[in-house]
N, C-alpha and C positions, 0 to 999 in steps of 0.2 A: 278209945280211938275208933272202934268198930261202930259204936253208937253214933258217933259224929257223922260218919259217912252215910250211914243209913238214914239218919234224920235229914240230912241235906237232900238225899235222893228222894225220900218220901215227901218232903215238904216243898221241894222245888221241881215241879214238873216241866218247867220251861228250860231246864238245862239241856243242852244239845248232847248228842251222842258223843261228840268229841270231848265235851267237858266231863262226861261220865267216864270215858276211857282214860282221861287225864287223872281222875280220882283213883282209878284202879292202879295206874302207874305210881301215884303217890303212896298208895298203901304198900305196894311191893317195894318201892324204894325206901320207905320208912320202916319196913318190917325189921324186927330184932332177929339177929342171927342166933342160931342154936349154939349152946356151948360146945366147944371143940369140933365145930363143923362149919362148913361154908354155906350150909342151907339156912333158909330164913323161915321164920314162923309167920304164916299169913293165915288169916281167918278165911277159910274156904267159903263160908256163908256170905261174908262181906263181898268178896271178889265176885262170887257167882251172882249175887244180887245186883251188884253194879253192872256186871256184864249183861244181865237180862234187861236191866233198865236201858243200857246203851242199845241193845237189840230192839227193844220196844220203840225207841226213838229213831232208830235208823230208817225204818220204812217211811216215816214222814219226811225226814230229811232227803232220803233217796227219791221219794216222789217229787219233792220240791226241786231237787237237783235235776231229775229227769224232765220235769215240767220246764225248768229254765233252759235245759239243753234243747228240748223240743221247740220252745219259743225261739231260742237262738238259731236253731236250724231252719225254722220257718222264716225268720227274719232274713237269714243269709240267703235262703232259697228265693225269697221275694226280691231281695236286692239283686241276686244273680239274674232272675228273670227280667227285672227292670234294666239291668246292665246289658243283657243280651238283646232286649228289645231296642234299647238305645243304639247299640252297636249295629243292629240290623237296619235301623232307621238311617243311621249315618252312612252305612254301606249303600243303601238304596239311593240316598241323596247324592253320594259320590258317583254312583253309577249313572244317575240322571245327568249329573254335571258332565261326566265323561261323554255320555251320549249326546248331550247338547253340544259339547265341544266337537264331537265327531260329526254331528249334523252340520254345524257351522263350517267345519273343514270341508265336508262334502259339498255343501252349498257354494262355498268359495271356489272349490274345484270345478263344479258345474258352471258357475258364472264365468270363470276364466276360460273354460272350454267354449262356452257360447260366444264370449267376446272374441276369442281367437278365430272361431268359425266365421263370425260376422266380418272380422278384419280380412280373413282369407277371401270370403265371398265378395267383399267390397273391392279388394285388390283385383280379383278375377274379373269382376264387372268393369272396372276401370280399364284393364288391359283389353277386354273385348270391345269396349266403347272406342278406345284408341285405335284398335285394329279396324273397326267398322269405319271410323272417320278416315283413317289412312287409305282404306280401300276406296271409299267414295271420292276422296281427294285425288287418288291416283286415276280413277276413272274420269274425273273432271279434267285432270291434267292431260289425259290422252285426247279427250274431246277438244280441249282448248288447243292442243298442239295441232290436231287435224284442222281445226278452224283457222288457226294461225297460218298453217301451210296453204290452206285454201285462199285466205286473204292475200297472202304473198303471191300466190300463183295468179290470182285475179289481177292484182296490181301489176305484176310483171307483164301479163298479157295486155293490159291497158297501156302500159308504157311502150310496148313494142308494136302495138297495132297502129296503122295509119289513121289519120283523122278522118272521120266519116264524111262523105260527101252528102250534100243536102238532097240530092236526087235519090239517093239510095235510102232514105229515111226508114220506110217501113220494111224494106227488104233486108236492110242491114241488121235490124233487131232479130229477124228470123234467122239470118245467117249466123249471128253470134250464138244463138241457141244451138245451132247445128254444130258449131265448132266446140261446144262443151264449155263455154265460158262460165255459165252459171252452174255447171255441174260440180257438186260438192265432193264427189268421189275422186276428183282429179288431185293428183299429188304433186 
């Protein structure tokens, strides 16, 4: 039995450390027990040889495992960096979109303010123009009322005055001026 395990160990260098440890377990499990005892008889040389073979193979497997772990960690780190970069890019894009939205909102606000100011200014100018026109019309109304009174007064004087005599022709015109007939300040 001992020769079988050693031959396998010496002939097959491709066995993994796990396989060699499995062989050690088989040796121990298949060992004959000592008479009148629960102890088993195991060939120390076989077990020690197999354990050395397992130890010899462990560093290669550990190096491979470490290399795989390192590759895995590098892969995960690269994917993490890519994810963080993508997240940062998405955040920047979202921030730009929010800023654009904010700029549009501010532009709309400014435009509305300008429109309100223009409407207020137009309303003020319209009221000022109406006031100006009202003042001018009121002034014209006063002048027209004075003119109307002057016309009425002149007509009233003409209606009350005796018909002029032919001999008084030139003197009567001078006398009319003295009476204030053509005076516009008469009320």
